[in-house]
C-alpha positions as CSV (number, residue, x, y, z in Angstrom):
1,X,44.5,259.2,203.4
2,X,43.4,257.9,206.8
3,X,40.9,255.5,205.1
4,X,43.8,253.3,203.9
5,X,44.7,252.6,207.6
6,X,41.3,251.0,208.5
7,X,42.0,247.6,206.9
8,X,45.3,247.4,208.7
9,X,43.6,248.3,212.0
10,X,40.9,245.6,211.5
11,X,43.6,243.0,210.7
12,X,45.6,244.1,213.7
13,X,42.6,243.5,215.9
14,X,41.5,240.3,214.3
15,X,44.9,238.6,214.2
16,X,45.3,238.0,218.0
17,X,41.6,237.0,218.2
18,X,42.0,234.4,215.5
19,X,45.2,233.2,217.0
20,X,43.6,232.8,220.5
21,X,40.7,230.9,219.0
22,X,43.0,228.7,217.0
23,X,45.0,227.8,220.1
24,X,42.0,227.4,222.5
25,X,39.5,225.6,220.3
26,X,41.1,222.1,220.4
27,X,41.5,222.3,224.2
28,X,37.9,223.2,225.0
29,X,35.7,220.7,226.8
30,X,33.3,220.2,223.9
31,X,36.1,220.0,221.3
32,X,35.7,216.3,220.9
33,X,32.2,216.6,219.4
34,X,33.4,218.0,216.1
35,X,36.6,215.8,216.3
36,X,39.1,218.4,217.5
37,X,42.1,217.0,219.4
38,X,44.8,218.9,221.4
39,X,47.7,220.1,219.2
40,X,51.2,218.8,219.6
41,X,53.4,221.3,221.5
42,X,55.5,221.9,218.4
43,X,52.5,223.3,216.6
44,X,51.8,225.8,219.4
45,X,55.4,227.2,218.8
46,X,54.8,227.3,215.0
47,X,51.5,229.1,215.4
48,X,53.0,231.6,217.8
49,X,55.9,232.2,215.5
50,X,53.6,232.8,212.5
51,X,51.6,235.3,214.6
52,X,54.8,237.1,215.8
53,X,56.2,237.4,212.3
54,X,52.9,238.7,211.0
55,X,52.6,241.2,213.8
56,X,56.2,242.4,213.2
57,X,55.7,242.8,209.5
58,X,52.7,245.1,210.0
59,X,54.8,247.7,211.9
């Protein structure tokens, strides 16, 4: 039965990593090369809210 928990563990580890990359990528010094621009502050709140709801739903 413990094999069913592994996908959840992987997603739990990947979720904050993907969230950090999503928030950090547009603010990196080389972000202008592929055309990334800093996000509006409202979108930071939306992304944080999505991550919090996702994390809370996994409990």
